[in-house]
C-alpha positions in Angstrom: -25.2 62.5 92.5 -26.0 61.5 89.0 -27.4 58.0 88.2 -26.4 58.0 84.5 -23.0 56.4 83.8 -21.9 58.9 81.3 -22.7 61.8 83.6 -20.7 60.2 86.4 -17.7 60.0 84.0 -18.3 63.6 83.0 -18.4 64.8 86.6 -15.0 63.0 87.1 -13.4 64.6 84.1 -14.7 68.0 84.9 -13.2 67.8 88.4 -9.8 66.9 86.9 -10.0 69.8 84.5 -11.1 72.2 87.2 -8.1 71.2 89.4 -5.7 71.5 86.5 -7.0 74.9 85.6 -6.9 76.0 89.2 -3.3 74.9 89.5 -2.3 76.7 86.3 -4.1 79.9 87.4 -2.2 79.8 90.6 1.2 79.5 88.8 0.1 82.3 86.5 -0.6 84.6 89.4 2.8 83.7 91.0 4.5 84.6 87.7 2.8 88.0 87.6 3.8 88.7 91.3 7.4 87.7 90.5 7.5 90.5 87.9 6.2 93.1 90.3 8.7 91.9 93.0 11.6 92.3 90.6 10.4 95.7 89.6 10.1 96.7 93.2 13.7 95.5 93.8 14.8 97.5 90.8 16.4 94.5 89.2 16.1 95.0 85.4 17.5 91.6 84.4 15.3 89.6 86.8 12.2 91.7 85.8 12.8 91.0 82.1 13.2 87.3 82.7 10.1 87.2 84.9 8.2 89.2 82.3 9.0 86.7 79.5 7.8 83.9 81.7 4.6 85.8 82.7 3.9 86.5 79.0 4.3 82.8 78.1 1.9 81.8 80.9 -0.6 84.4 80.0 -0.6 83.4 76.3 -1.0 79.7 77.3 -3.8 80.5 79.7 -5.6 82.4 76.9 -5.1 79.5 74.4 -6.5 77.0 76.9 -9.5 79.3 77.6 -8.6 79.5 81.3 -8.7 83.3 81.3 -10.4 85.9 79.1 -8.4 87.5 76.3 -9.0 91.0 77.8 -7.5 89.8 81.1 -4.4 88.7 79.2 -4.2 92.0 77.3 -4.7 94.1 80.4 -2.0 92.3 82.4 0.5 92.3 79.6 0.2 96.0 79.3 0.4 96.6 83.0 3.5 94.4 83.3 5.2 96.0 80.3 4.6 99.4 81.8 6.0 98.3 85.2 9.2 96.9 83.6 9.6 99.9 81.3 9.8 102.2 84.4 13.1 100.6 85.2 14.7 101.4 81.8 
């Protein structure tokens, strides 16, 4: 454990940020799974809605530097291809 007051504060804020990032990452993964579930059920409307939400979450995660930009690009392409198989 740190003895320096500022470092103690820093540890506390880092932990809060870590937990927030972890929570957001979890919701991001859930949004991605929702798209695949809708595609598997062959529900075009649900898949499109879920795709929009997943895109929004992916873009926000990239903006907050929670995930790498290539992760976002790869998942957007995979999700778009999955939804386009229904059309």
